N, C-alpha and C positions, 0 to 999 in steps of 0.2 A: 176900739172891741175889736176883738179875734171872732172869726167867723167859725164855727163849729168843724172839724176834720169832715164829716162826709156832706155837710152843706158844700164844702169848698169843693172837692170832687166833682159832685153833681152840677155845680154852676161851671164848672170848667169842661164838663164833658158838653154842657149845653150850648157852650160860646166854642168849643171844637164843633160839634155839630152845624152850627149855624157858618162857621168860615167853610167847612165840606159843601154845604147848599151853595154858597155865593159863590165857591169855585167851581160847581157843578155847573151852575147858570153862565158864568166868563167861558168855560171848557165850550160849553154848547153855544154860545153867539157868538166865538172868535172861530167857530170849526176847528179845532185842534182835536186830532185823530191819532197822534203819534206821542210816544213815550218824549221825544225829543221838545215835541212841542209843548206837551206838560208841563215838562221840566221848565222850560223857558217860561212859561206863563206863570208857573208859583214861583220862578225868581222874580220875574217883573213884578208880580202881587208883593210880595216880601217886598224889594225894594222902594216902591211906591208908598206903602203901607207900613206895614210891620216895624221894618227898618227905621224909617223916619219917625213915626210914632215913639218908639222904643228908645230911641236916642233923645227926641226931646223931653222924655219923661227923666232919663238918665240926667240930664243936663239940670233939673229942676231938682234933683235927690240928692241925698249924700253919699250915694253908693259909687265905688269905684266904676270907671270904663270898664276894666275888665268884666266886672257884672253885666254890663250891658253886652259886652262881646259873647258872652256866654249864653246868655237868653238869645241874641239876633243870630245866633249860630243854629241854635236849637229850632228856630222858629224857621229859619232858611231850611233845614232839612224838612221840616214837617211841611212846609207848603209846597218845596219842588217834589217830595214823595207824593203829596196829596195831588198835586196838578198830574204828575205822572198815572198814577191810578185811576183817575177819573177820566182823563182822555185816553187811555186804554180801553178802559170798560165799556166805554161807548160801542 
């Protein structure tokens, strides 16, 4: 069953809002105030959650490892950037 494109984008947007909210909570709870600290927090959360869940999902799919690496690279860039913005914004 395929989800209609507008609904797909809306759900993706909501997911990224939740991710940003949780990153903001982590930035606040860890007292991160610098761009470097935000980048480190984004990288650590990526490694601990996004990279591991994505790799596990890839292992059980028919997709090549290169597809995982592309997705993981995008997620790393996204989470590091989010960490930097939220840390500096405080």
